[in-house]
C-alpha positions as CSV (number, residue, x, y, z in Angstrom):
1,M,113.9,100.1,4.0
2,A,115.4,99.4,7.4
3,D,112.1,98.2,8.6
4,E,111.9,95.7,5.8
5,M,115.4,94.5,6.3
6,I,114.8,93.9,10.0
7,L,111.5,92.2,9.4
8,N,112.9,90.0,6.7
9,D,115.7,88.8,9.0
10,F,113.2,88.2,11.8
11,V,110.8,86.2,9.7
12,N,113.4,84.2,7.9
13,S,115.4,83.4,11.0
14,G,112.6,81.2,12.3
15,S,111.9,83.3,15.3
16,A,108.5,84.3,14.2
17,S,105.7,81.8,14.7
18,T,104.1,81.5,11.2
19,P,101.8,78.8,10.0
20,T,103.0,76.5,7.3
21,D,101.9,76.8,3.7
22,L,99.8,73.7,4.1
23,E,98.1,75.0,7.2
24,M,97.3,78.3,5.4
25,R,95.9,76.6,2.4
26,A,93.9,74.1,4.4
27,N,91.7,76.8,5.8
28,V,92.3,80.1,4.0
29,D,89.3,81.9,5.6
30,Q,90.6,81.1,9.1
31,F,94.2,82.1,8.2
32,I,93.0,85.5,6.9
33,E,90.9,86.2,10.0
34,D,93.7,85.1,12.3
35,T,96.2,87.3,10.4
36,Y,94.0,90.4,10.5
37,I,93.4,90.0,14.3
38,R,97.1,89.3,14.9
39,F,98.4,92.4,13.0
40,F,95.5,94.9,12.9
41,L,93.6,93.8,16.1
42,R,90.3,93.6,14.1
43,K,88.4,91.2,11.9
44,P,88.7,91.7,8.1
45,S,85.8,93.1,6.1
46,P,84.1,90.7,3.6
47,Y,85.9,92.6,0.8
48,E,89.3,92.2,2.4
49,V,88.6,88.4,2.9
50,L,87.6,88.1,-0.8
51,E,90.7,90.0,-2.1
52,L,93.2,88.2,0.0
53,K,91.6,84.8,-0.5
54,Q,91.8,85.3,-4.3
55,E,95.4,86.2,-4.0
56,I,96.3,83.1,-1.9
57,E,94.3,80.7,-4.1
58,G,95.6,82.2,-7.3
59,D,99.3,82.2,-6.5
60,I,100.9,79.0,-5.3
61,A,104.2,80.8,-4.7
62,L,102.6,83.1,-2.0
63,T,103.7,82.0,1.4
64,P,102.5,82.8,4.9
65,E,105.8,84.6,5.5
66,M,105.2,86.9,2.5
67,I,101.7,87.7,3.8
68,Y,103.0,88.4,7.3
69,Q,105.7,90.7,5.9
70,A,103.2,92.6,3.9
71,F,100.9,93.1,6.9
72,A,103.8,94.1,9.2
73,L,105.1,96.7,6.7
74,S,101.6,98.2,6.1
75,N,100.7,101.6,7.4
76,E,97.8,100.2,9.4
77,Y,100.1,97.9,11.4
78,K,102.4,100.8,12.1
79,F,99.5,102.7,13.6
80,Y,99.1,100.0,16.3
């Protein structure tokens, strides 16, 4: 819970460099690849691209900040 509170404060303070919603939606595939490389130091599998792309395109309320928070709170990110 503390990790989430610290991360939320960091992302919402404007200190984190995140793409805008328009930038994310203009090239979803590139956003996904860049995000995986940024957080997991690897390219996403085709299945990971498909799943995240469907989530982004299916939910207009989903923001880059929300996706970054999910990646940063994941177990795989904590491994690195």
